[in-house]
C-alpha positions as CSV (number, residue, x, y, z in Angstrom):
1,M,-28.0,-106.6,-101.5
2,I,-28.7,-103.1,-102.8
3,G,-32.5,-103.7,-102.6
4,K,-32.2,-105.0,-99.1
5,R,-30.2,-102.0,-98.1
6,M,-32.7,-99.7,-99.6
7,S,-35.4,-101.5,-97.9
8,I,-33.7,-101.3,-94.5
9,R,-33.1,-97.5,-95.1
10,G,-36.7,-97.0,-96.0
11,M,-37.8,-98.8,-92.9
12,L,-35.5,-96.7,-90.8
13,E,-36.9,-93.6,-92.3
14,K,-40.4,-94.7,-91.7
15,I,-39.5,-95.6,-88.1
16,G,-37.9,-92.1,-87.7
17,K,-41.0,-90.4,-89.1
18,S,-43.2,-92.4,-86.8
19,I,-41.0,-91.5,-83.8
20,R,-41.0,-87.8,-84.7
21,F,-44.8,-88.0,-85.2
22,I,-45.3,-89.6,-81.9
23,L,-42.9,-87.2,-80.2
24,K,-44.6,-84.2,-81.9
25,K,-48.0,-85.5,-80.7
26,E,-46.7,-86.2,-77.2
27,N,-45.1,-82.7,-77.1
28,K,-48.5,-81.2,-78.0
29,E,-50.1,-83.2,-75.3
30,I,-47.3,-82.2,-72.9
31,R,-47.6,-78.5,-73.9
32,K,-51.4,-78.7,-73.5
33,K,-51.0,-80.2,-70.0
34,T,-48.2,-77.8,-69.2
35,S,-50.3,-74.8,-70.3
36,A,-53.3,-76.0,-68.3
37,Y,-51.0,-76.5,-65.3
38,I,-49.5,-73.1,-65.6
39,L,-53.0,-71.5,-66.1
40,T,-54.2,-73.3,-63.0
41,V,-51.2,-72.2,-60.9
42,F,-51.6,-68.6,-62.2
43,V,-55.3,-68.6,-61.3
44,F,-54.5,-69.9,-57.8
45,F,-51.7,-67.4,-57.5
46,I,-54.0,-64.5,-58.4
47,M,-56.6,-65.8,-55.9
48,F,-54.0,-66.1,-53.2
49,A,-52.6,-62.7,-53.9
50,S,-56.1,-61.2,-53.8
51,L,-56.8,-62.9,-50.4
52,A,-53.4,-61.8,-49.1
53,G,-53.9,-58.2,-50.4
54,N,-57.4,-58.1,-48.9
55,L,-56.0,-59.3,-45.5
56,I,-53.3,-56.7,-45.5
57,Y,-55.7,-54.0,-46.5
58,F,-58.0,-55.1,-43.6
59,L,-55.2,-55.2,-41.1
60,E,-54.0,-51.8,-42.2
61,T,-57.3,-50.0,-42.6
62,Q,-60.2,-51.8,-41.0
63,S,-59.0,-54.3,-38.4
64,Y,-58.8,-51.5,-35.7
65,D,-62.4,-50.6,-36.3
66,A,-63.5,-54.2,-36.3
67,I,-61.7,-55.0,-33.1
68,G,-62.8,-51.7,-31.6
69,S,-66.4,-52.3,-32.5
70,E,-68.7,-52.3,-29.5
71,F,-70.0,-55.6,-30.7
72,N,-66.6,-57.3,-30.5
73,K,-66.4,-59.6,-27.5
74,R,-62.6,-59.3,-27.4
75,Q,-63.1,-55.9,-25.7
76,E,-64.8,-57.5,-22.7
77,L,-61.8,-59.9,-22.3
78,L,-59.3,-56.9,-22.5
79,E,-61.4,-54.9,-20.0
80,E,-61.3,-57.8,-17.6
81,R,-57.5,-58.0,-17.8
82,N,-56.5,-54.4,-18.0
83,I,-57.3,-51.1,-16.3
84,R,-58.4,-48.4,-18.8
85,G,-55.4,-46.2,-19.7
86,D,-55.0,-42.5,-19.3
87,I,-55.7,-39.7,-21.8
88,I,-53.3,-36.8,-21.5
89,T,-52.1,-33.7,-23.4
90,R,-48.6,-33.5,-24.9
91,N,-47.6,-31.3,-21.9
92,G,-48.7,-34.1,-19.5
93,D,-52.0,-32.7,-18.3
94,I,-54.2,-35.7,-17.3
95,L,-57.6,-35.5,-19.0
96,A,-58.9,-38.9,-18.0
97,Y,-57.8,-41.8,-15.8
98,S,-59.2,-44.8,-14.0
99,E,-59.0,-45.8,-10.4
100,Q,-59.4,-49.4,-9.3
101,G,-62.3,-49.8,-6.8
102,E,-63.5,-52.9,-4.9
103,G,-63.4,-56.1,-6.9
104,D,-63.4,-55.4,-10.7
105,E,-65.1,-52.1,-10.4
106,E,-63.3,-49.1,-12.0
107,E,-64.1,-45.4,-11.6
108,R,-63.3,-43.2,-14.6
109,I,-62.3,-39.7,-13.6
110,Y,-62.1,-36.5,-15.6
111,P,-60.1,-34.0,-13.6
112,Y,-61.2,-30.9,-15.6
113,G,-64.9,-31.7,-15.6
114,P,-66.8,-30.1,-18.5
115,L,-63.7,-28.4,-20.0
116,F,-62.9,-31.3,-22.4
117,S,-66.3,-32.9,-22.3
118,H,-67.1,-33.3,-26.0
119,V,-63.6,-33.8,-27.4
120,V,-62.4,-36.3,-24.7
121,G,-65.9,-37.7,-24.3
122,F,-66.9,-40.5,-21.9
123,S,-66.7,-44.3,-21.6
124,T,-69.9,-44.9,-19.6
125,N,-73.3,-45.4,-21.2
126,G,-71.6,-45.9,-24.5
127,K,-68.6,-43.9,-25.7
128,M,-67.8,-40.6,-27.2
129,G,-64.8,-38.5,-28.4
130,I,-61.3,-39.8,-27.9
131,E,-62.7,-42.3,-25.4
132,K,-64.6,-43.9,-28.3
133,Y,-62.1,-44.0,-31.2
134,A,-59.0,-44.7,-29.1
135,N,-60.9,-47.3,-27.1
136,M,-58.7,-50.2,-28.2
137,N,-55.5,-48.4,-27.2
138,L,-56.9,-47.6,-23.8
139,I,-58.0,-51.1,-22.9
140,Q,-54.9,-53.0,-24.2
141,S,-51.6,-53.1,-22.4
142,N,-48.1,-52.9,-24.1
143,D,-46.2,-53.2,-20.8
144,S,-43.2,-55.6,-20.7
145,V,-43.8,-59.3,-20.5
146,D,-42.1,-59.3,-17.1
147,K,-44.5,-56.7,-15.8
148,R,-47.5,-58.5,-17.1
149,V,-46.4,-61.8,-15.7
150,S,-45.8,-60.2,-12.3
151,N,-49.3,-58.7,-12.4
152,N,-50.7,-62.0,-13.3
153,I,-49.0,-63.7,-10.4
154,K,-50.2,-61.0,-8.0
155,Q,-53.7,-61.3,-9.6
156,E,-53.6,-57.6,-10.5
157,K,-54.8,-56.0,-13.7
158,N,-52.3,-54.5,-16.2
159,K,-52.4,-50.8,-16.9
160,G,-53.8,-49.9,-20.3
161,D,-51.8,-47.8,-22.7
162,T,-51.8,-44.0,-22.4
163,V,-53.2,-41.9,-25.2
164,V,-51.3,-38.7,-25.7
165,S,-53.6,-36.2,-27.4
166,T,-52.7,-33.2,-29.5
167,L,-54.8,-31.0,-27.3
168,N,-53.4,-28.0,-25.5
169,Y,-54.8,-27.2,-22.1
170,R,-54.4,-23.4,-22.2
171,L,-56.0,-23.0,-25.6
172,Q,-58.8,-25.3,-24.6
173,E,-59.3,-23.2,-21.4
174,V,-59.4,-19.9,-23.2
175,A,-61.8,-21.2,-25.8
176,F,-64.1,-22.6,-23.1
177,K,-64.1,-19.4,-21.0
178,S,-64.5,-17.1,-24.1
179,L,-67.7,-18.8,-25.1
180,G,-69.0,-18.1,-21.6
181,A,-72.8,-18.7,-21.3
182,Y,-73.3,-18.7,-25.1
183,K,-74.0,-21.8,-27.1
184,G,-71.4,-22.3,-29.8
185,A,-68.2,-24.0,-30.9
186,V,-64.5,-23.3,-31.2
187,I,-61.8,-25.3,-33.0
188,V,-58.1,-24.5,-33.2
189,T,-55.7,-26.4,-35.5
190,D,-52.1,-26.5,-36.6
191,V,-52.3,-25.9,-40.3
192,K,-48.9,-27.5,-41.1
193,S,-49.6,-30.8,-39.4
194,G,-53.4,-31.1,-39.1
195,A,-53.2,-31.5,-35.3
196,I,-56.3,-30.3,-33.4
197,L,-55.1,-28.1,-30.5
198,A,-58.5,-27.2,-29.0
199,M,-62.1,-28.2,-29.5
200,V,-64.9,-26.7,-27.4
201,S,-68.7,-27.1,-27.8
202,K,-71.3,-25.5,-25.6
203,P,-73.6,-26.2,-23.8
204,D,-71.4,-28.8,-22.1
205,F,-71.7,-31.5,-19.5
206,D,-69.6,-33.0,-16.7
207,P,-68.4,-36.5,-17.9
208,N,-67.8,-37.4,-14.2
209,L,-71.6,-37.4,-13.8
210,I,-72.6,-39.0,-17.1
211,E,-74.0,-42.1,-15.6
212,K,-76.0,-40.3,-13.0
213,E,-77.4,-37.7,-15.3
214,W,-77.7,-39.8,-18.5
215,E,-81.5,-39.8,-18.7
216,K,-81.7,-36.1,-18.1
217,L,-79.2,-35.4,-20.8
218,L,-81.0,-37.6,-23.3
219,L,-84.3,-35.8,-22.6
220,D,-82.7,-32.4,-23.1
221,E,-83.7,-31.9,-26.8
222,E,-83.7,-28.1,-26.6
223,S,-80.0,-27.6,-25.9
224,S,-78.7,-30.9,-27.4
225,V,-76.0,-31.1,-24.8
226,L,-74.5,-34.3,-26.1
227,V,-74.1,-32.9,-29.7
228,N,-70.5,-31.8,-30.5
229,R,-71.3,-28.5,-32.2
230,V,-67.8,-28.3,-33.8
231,T,-68.3,-31.4,-36.0
232,Q,-72.1,-32.0,-35.8
233,G,-73.5,-28.5,-35.5
234,M,-75.0,-27.3,-38.8
235,Y,-75.3,-23.5,-39.3
236,P,-75.8,-21.1,-42.1
237,P,-72.3,-19.9,-42.9
238,G,-73.3,-16.3,-43.4
239,S,-70.6,-14.1,-44.8
240,T,-67.8,-16.6,-44.2
241,F,-69.2,-18.3,-47.4
242,K,-67.8,-15.3,-49.4
243,I,-64.5,-17.1,-49.2
244,I,-66.0,-19.7,-51.5
245,D,-67.7,-17.1,-53.7
246,A,-64.4,-15.4,-54.2
247,L,-62.7,-18.6,-55.0
248,A,-65.3,-19.5,-57.6
249,Y,-65.0,-16.1,-59.2
250,Y,-61.2,-16.3,-59.3
251,Q,-61.5,-19.8,-61.0
252,Q,-64.0,-18.6,-63.6
253,F,-62.6,-15.1,-64.3
254,P,-58.8,-15.2,-63.5
255,E,-58.0,-12.4,-65.9
256,E,-60.8,-10.1,-64.9
257,V,-60.6,-10.5,-61.1
258,E,-58.4,-7.4,-60.7
259,Q,-60.7,-5.3,-62.8
260,Y,-63.9,-6.1,-60.9
261,R,-65.8,-3.1,-59.7
262,Y,-69.3,-2.6,-58.2
263,Q,-71.2,0.4,-57.0
264,C,-72.9,-0.5,-53.7
265,N,-75.8,1.7,-52.6
266,G,-76.7,-0.6,-49.7
267,R,-79.0,-3.0,-51.5
268,F,-79.1,-5.3,-54.5
269,M,-82.2,-5.7,-56.7
270,Y,-82.9,-8.8,-58.8
271,E,-86.2,-9.7,-60.3
272,D,-88.8,-8.3,-57.9
273,R,-86.6,-9.0,-54.8
274,K,-83.8,-7.3,-52.9
275,I,-81.1,-8.0,-50.4
276,T,-79.4,-5.4,-48.2
277,C,-75.9,-4.9,-46.8
278,Y,-75.7,-5.1,-43.0
279,H,-77.7,-2.3,-41.6
280,G,-78.1,-0.9,-45.1
281,T,-74.5,0.3,-45.2
282,Q,-73.6,1.9,-48.5
283,H,-70.1,0.8,-49.4
284,G,-69.8,2.9,-52.5
285,M,-67.4,1.8,-55.3
286,V,-65.7,-1.5,-54.3
287,D,-63.3,-3.9,-56.0
288,I,-62.9,-7.5,-55.1
289,R,-60.7,-6.8,-52.1
290,S,-62.8,-4.1,-50.5
291,S,-66.0,-6.1,-51.3
292,F,-64.5,-9.0,-49.3
293,A,-63.0,-6.9,-46.5
294,K,-66.2,-4.9,-45.9
295,S,-68.3,-8.0,-46.4
296,C,-70.5,-6.3,-49.0
297,N,-73.6,-8.4,-49.5
298,S,-74.7,-6.5,-52.6
299,S,-71.4,-7.0,-54.4
300,F,-71.3,-10.7,-53.6
301,A,-74.9,-11.2,-54.7
302,N,-73.8,-9.6,-58.0
303,I,-70.8,-11.9,-58.2
304,G,-73.0,-14.9,-57.5
305,L,-75.2,-14.1,-60.5
306,M,-72.1,-13.7,-62.7
307,L,-70.9,-17.3,-62.0
308,D,-71.6,-20.3,-64.2
309,R,-73.8,-22.4,-62.0
310,K,-72.5,-25.7,-63.1
311,Q,-68.9,-24.7,-62.4
312,F,-69.9,-23.1,-59.1
313,A,-71.5,-26.5,-58.1
314,K,-68.2,-28.2,-59.1
315,T,-66.2,-25.8,-56.8
316,L,-68.5,-26.7,-53.9
317,E,-68.0,-30.4,-54.6
318,D,-64.2,-30.0,-54.7
319,L,-64.4,-28.3,-51.3
320,L,-66.1,-31.4,-49.9
321,F,-69.7,-30.1,-49.6
322,G,-72.1,-33.1,-49.5
323,K,-69.1,-35.4,-48.8
324,E,-67.6,-37.2,-45.9
325,L,-64.9,-35.1,-44.2
326,P,-61.5,-36.5,-43.2
327,G,-60.7,-37.2,-39.6
328,D,-61.9,-39.6,-36.9
329,M,-64.6,-37.5,-35.2
330,V,-68.2,-38.2,-35.9
331,H,-69.4,-35.4,-38.1
332,N,-72.3,-34.2,-40.3
333,Q,-72.0,-33.3,-44.0
334,S,-72.3,-29.6,-45.0
335,E,-74.9,-28.9,-47.7
336,I,-75.3,-26.1,-50.2
337,F,-78.3,-26.8,-52.5
338,L,-76.9,-25.4,-55.7
339,D,-76.6,-26.8,-59.2
340,E,-76.8,-25.7,-62.9
341,N,-80.6,-25.5,-62.7
342,S,-80.8,-23.3,-59.5
343,D,-82.8,-20.1,-59.9
344,D,-81.5,-16.6,-59.1
345,T,-83.0,-16.5,-55.6
346,T,-81.2,-19.7,-54.6
347,V,-77.9,-18.4,-56.1
348,V,-78.2,-15.0,-54.4
349,Q,-79.0,-16.5,-51.0
350,A,-76.2,-19.1,-51.3
351,S,-73.8,-16.3,-52.2
352,I,-74.3,-14.6,-48.9
353,G,-74.4,-17.9,-46.9
354,Q,-78.1,-17.9,-46.3
355,G,-81.1,-19.8,-47.5
356,K,-80.8,-23.6,-47.2
357,S,-77.0,-23.5,-46.8
358,S,-75.6,-25.3,-43.8
359,M,-72.0,-25.9,-42.7
360,S,-70.2,-27.2,-39.7
361,P,-67.4,-25.2,-37.9
362,Y,-65.2,-28.3,-38.5
363,H,-65.6,-28.1,-42.3
364,L,-65.0,-24.4,-42.4
365,N,-61.8,-24.9,-40.4
366,L,-60.6,-27.5,-42.9
367,I,-61.1,-25.1,-45.7
368,T,-59.4,-22.3,-43.8
369,S,-56.4,-24.5,-42.9
370,A,-56.0,-25.5,-46.5
371,I,-56.0,-21.9,-47.6
372,A,-53.4,-21.1,-45.0
373,N,-51.3,-24.1,-46.0
374,D,-50.9,-23.1,-49.7
375,G,-53.9,-25.2,-50.7
376,V,-52.8,-28.5,-49.0
377,L,-55.3,-30.0,-46.5
378,M,-53.6,-32.1,-43.9
379,K,-55.5,-34.9,-42.3
380,P,-56.9,-33.6,-39.0
381,F,-55.9,-35.8,-36.0
382,L,-56.3,-35.8,-32.2
383,I,-53.8,-38.4,-31.1
384,H,-50.1,-37.6,-31.0
385,E,-48.8,-41.0,-29.8
386,I,-49.5,-44.1,-27.7
387,R,-47.4,-44.9,-24.7
388,N,-47.3,-47.9,-22.3
389,S,-47.7,-47.3,-18.6
390,S,-43.9,-47.0,-18.3
391,G,-43.9,-44.1,-20.7
392,K,-42.4,-45.9,-23.6
393,T,-43.7,-44.9,-27.0
394,V,-45.7,-47.7,-28.6
395,K,-46.9,-45.8,-31.7
396,K,-46.4,-42.3,-33.0
397,Y,-48.8,-40.6,-35.4
398,E,-47.2,-38.6,-38.1
399,P,-48.7,-35.7,-40.1
400,E,-50.4,-36.9,-43.2
401,K,-51.4,-35.0,-46.4
402,E,-55.1,-35.5,-47.1
403,L,-55.4,-33.8,-50.5
404,Q,-54.7,-30.7,-52.5
405,L,-57.9,-28.9,-51.8
406,L,-57.1,-25.9,-54.0
407,T,-54.1,-24.7,-56.0
408,S,-51.3,-22.7,-54.4
409,K,-52.3,-19.7,-56.6
410,E,-55.9,-19.9,-55.4
411,A,-54.7,-20.2,-51.8
412,L,-52.5,-17.1,-52.2
413,F,-55.4,-15.1,-53.7
414,L,-57.6,-16.0,-50.7
415,Q,-54.8,-15.3,-48.2
416,D,-54.5,-11.8,-49.7
417,L,-58.3,-11.2,-49.4
418,M,-58.4,-12.5,-45.8
419,T,-55.4,-10.3,-44.8
420,E,-57.3,-7.3,-46.1
421,V,-60.2,-8.2,-43.8
422,V,-57.9,-7.6,-40.8
423,E,-56.0,-4.6,-42.2
424,N,-59.0,-2.7,-43.7
425,G,-62.2,-4.5,-42.9
426,T,-64.5,-6.2,-40.4
427,G,-61.6,-8.0,-38.6
428,H,-59.8,-4.8,-37.7
429,R,-59.8,-5.6,-33.9
430,L,-57.0,-8.1,-34.7
431,Q,-54.7,-5.2,-35.7
432,E,-53.8,-4.5,-32.1
433,A,-51.8,-7.7,-31.9
434,S,-48.0,-8.1,-32.1
435,Y,-48.4,-10.7,-34.9
436,T,-50.2,-10.5,-38.3
437,S,-53.4,-12.4,-39.0
438,A,-56.0,-12.9,-41.6
439,G,-59.6,-14.1,-41.7
440,K,-63.2,-13.7,-42.5
441,T,-66.1,-12.6,-40.3
442,G,-69.7,-13.6,-40.7
443,S,-73.1,-12.7,-39.3
444,A,-75.5,-15.5,-40.2
445,E,-79.2,-14.7,-39.8
446,F,-81.5,-17.4,-38.5
447,G,-85.2,-17.5,-37.6
448,T,-87.7,-14.8,-38.7
449,N,-86.1,-11.8,-37.0
450,P,-83.4,-10.2,-39.2
451,A,-81.7,-8.9,-36.0
452,D,-81.0,-12.5,-34.8
453,S,-77.6,-13.7,-36.1
454,H,-74.8,-16.1,-35.2
455,A,-71.4,-14.6,-35.0
456,W,-68.7,-16.3,-37.1
457,F,-65.0,-15.9,-37.5
458,T,-62.5,-18.1,-39.3
459,G,-58.9,-17.2,-39.8
460,F,-55.2,-17.9,-39.4
461,A,-51.9,-16.4,-38.1
462,P,-49.3,-15.2,-38.9
463,A,-50.7,-13.9,-42.1
464,D,-47.4,-14.1,-44.0
465,D,-46.4,-17.6,-42.7
466,P,-49.5,-19.3,-41.3
467,K,-49.1,-21.7,-38.4
468,V,-52.5,-21.9,-36.7
469,A,-56.2,-21.7,-37.7
470,V,-59.2,-20.9,-35.6
471,T,-62.9,-21.1,-36.4
472,I,-65.5,-19.8,-34.0
473,I,-69.3,-19.6,-34.0
474,I,-71.3,-18.0,-31.2
475,E,-75.0,-18.7,-31.5
476,G,-77.3,-15.7,-31.5
477,A,-74.5,-13.2,-30.4
478,G,-74.7,-10.7,-33.3
479,T,-71.9,-9.8,-35.7
480,G,-68.7,-11.7,-36.2
481,G,-66.6,-8.6,-36.0
482,D,-68.0,-7.6,-32.6
483,Y,-68.1,-11.0,-30.8
484,A,-66.1,-13.7,-32.6
485,V,-63.0,-11.7,-33.6
486,P,-62.1,-10.8,-29.9
487,V,-62.3,-14.6,-29.1
488,A,-60.0,-15.2,-32.1
489,K,-57.5,-12.7,-30.8
490,R,-57.4,-14.3,-27.3
491,L,-56.7,-17.6,-28.9
492,F,-54.0,-16.3,-31.2
493,D,-52.4,-14.6,-28.2
494,V,-52.3,-17.8,-26.2
495,Y,-51.1,-19.8,-29.2
496,F,-48.0,-17.6,-29.6
497,E,-47.4,-17.7,-25.8
498,Q,-47.5,-21.5,-25.9
499,F,-45.7,-21.9,-29.2
500,P,-43.1,-19.1,-29.5
501,Q,-42.0,-18.4,-33.1
502,N,-38.4,-18.5,-34.0
């Protein structure tokens, strides 16, 4: 009996071991299968999340451009169903609208003719300006369903949405008239928000006649009428570049900047070459502030040769030279050909904004706005909001920080120098105003005749609490102090009339 019991127990133990072995083996198989299943699910989840993320990114950042592309056939369908919407200012001034003609024909009308030609643009023979990058808003309708159904029953087109621009009519008018017969460019911006308040380029054209005069405009290579000189015009920055020299010097010699001194005798000699101050003016003993205020070429040539060239090139890169600029307008990249291997001549010429240096008024205005806004560059924008034809807001564009272009201490340093220009320097004509202001003048030589120069001014107001920035270039006019500063004063005057300060 005992042997039998022992035998049965042994058998049971063997059976138990076998079951545990089988279960253990099956668990391993199950775990293997489960792990493979989990891994497969995880991989598919990652792929799905990537696809979803890519779709969301496309919808948020690129879908508008894709749908708005001139090659997208959806536009033709929308244009068949809808009348192109209006473009207006925030004050309600109508800058562009469409009238329904016979059949499906529409006539696009620009009430102010050449006044807003480059910034509003045109929608015939291609597109330009606001007409181009707000095209999808203008050809789609967000009217109520009832209204669209009613239009469909009556076989009438829907009215496209209204684009409310940030432009101010009075500022645009003053900028336009101030340039007169000169070629040049003017841009006015709100430094706190990035809103573009005025943008004028000359020579101009009448967008009402664009179809009729298209061939003539294309053939006019001498004046380049269709070029928006604000964003696409490339000019030597002249003495306005001393803003950047001063910043680079402050970055490299923060402790010594207040002790800087230079004896100016009207010219600066280096190697076997020389540069002169404007009209050979002898500025005498100057510090950093008086060098900047009097726009002393000799002193800034001296500063340029003191700078570490690799660090100087890095400053230029940080200020977006050679890079795409923020904003929706078509633009060219500014270029300063300077690196750690640049020779003395290249450095000296760059330091006074000459040589191969080229810059757009748009870029200079971005830098000026950032200086005025404690180093923060706001993303420039031209559209305030989108409304349907009944006046209901469909979309509102809020101010957006682009980047910290320079530190608040650097901005404060440059604000101080630019204020000195008005109080004791080449921008003294702005002293007559009821508000304070700051800025930098420039006289950029071009061609072979030293007497030929473009007149520059870039600045902001009020000096102690900046609200608005203006940048002006007048081609071939002469000095910035004589020609560009008076234009700036007229613009500042109108700004404070239009936007009274509390």
